N, C-alpha and C positions, 0 to 999 in steps of 0.2 A: 861187130857189136861194139857198143860204146859203154863207158863207165859212168854211172850216175850215183848220186847220194840223194836220198829222199828222207825228209823229216815230216812226220804228220802228228797232229794234235788230236787226241780223242777226248770226248766229253768227260767231265769230272765225276759224273754219277755212274759210269761203267766201272766194272771191277778190273783188276789187273789181268785176270784170266780172260775176260772178254777182249781186252786189248791184245793179248797174245793170240786169240782167235782171229782178230782182225788182221794181225800181222801175217798169220798163216794163210788167210784168205788172199792177201795181196801177193804172198810168195807163190801160191798156186797159180795165180794169173801169169806171173812172170815165167815160171817154170814150164807152163803149158806151151808157151811160145818159144821155148828153147833158151831162155835166159838163165842166169844163175845168180846166187847171192853170196856176198862175202859175209861180213859181220852184221848182226842186228843187235842194237843196244836199246834197252828200255831205260830211259832217263828218269822215270818216276813221275809223280804228281807234283807239278810246279805251279806257282802263282803266275798268272798272266799279267802283262803290263797294262792291259785294258780289258774290259769285258767283251766277250765274243758270244753272241746269242745267249745272254744272261748267265754265262759261265765265268767264274772268277779264277778257276784253276783248270788244268788240263793234263792229260797223260802225254808225255813226249816219247816218240820212238824214232830212232835213226836206222836206216837200212842202206847198205852198200849193194848196188845192183850192177850186173853186167848183162845188158840186154839191148835189143834193138828198139828203135823209136816206136814201132807199133805196140810193143809190149808195154812201154811206159805210158803211151796214150791210153791204152785200155785200163791200166791200173789207176791212172788219174781219173778216168771216167767213172770207175767204180768208187773211188774216194769221194767224188762229187755227189754221187747218188746215195752214199751211206750217211745216215743221219748222225751217227756217232762220231764222224770225222769233222772236226771244226775247221781246220786249216791243213794244208799240205804244201810242201815246196820241194821240187825236184831240180837238182842242179847237175849239169854234166861236168865231170872232173877229168883231169889227165891221168890220175892214179889214185888208188885208195890208200889211206894211211894205215900202216901196220900198228897194232897196239890199240889201246883205248883212245877214244875221242877226247877232245878238250873238256867236255862236260863230265865225263867219267873221271878224268884226272883231277878235276876240281873237287868232285865228291870225295875222292881218296884223300886229298889234301885236307879237306874240312874234317873228315873222320879222324885223321891223325891229330889235328889240332885239339879236338875235343878230349882226347885220351891223355893229354899231357897234364901233369899236376900243376898246382899253383906255383908261381915263381917266388923265390925267396928274396 
C-alpha cells in the first residue's frame, strides 16, 4: 500500500456537519478496500483565489491515507460525482508528517497574534 494526501474543497453553502459527513463517506470507501487513515484536518471556510462554479469560498479538508491505487481511484470517482465537492487533489507522498499541517500551524500563529495586547 502507498501513502497519499488528499485535499478536497466543498461548496460554501454546505454546513460543517455536512462536510464531516462527506469526509466519513470517503473514509468508508477507503476502509472497505482495506486502506486506513492517518489524520484528517478540517481547515475551515476559506476564500478562493478565483470563483469556482459561482462559489467565492470553500470548505477545505486534508486527509492522510494509506491505501492501494484502486481505493484512491474509487474515492476520486465518488468525488467527481458528488455535487458538493468543487475540487480535489491527491498526491502520493513518501511519509506522512507528524503533528499539525502547515495550514493548522498558521492558524495557531494567527490566533496568538490576535491575543497580544497593544505595544507600548
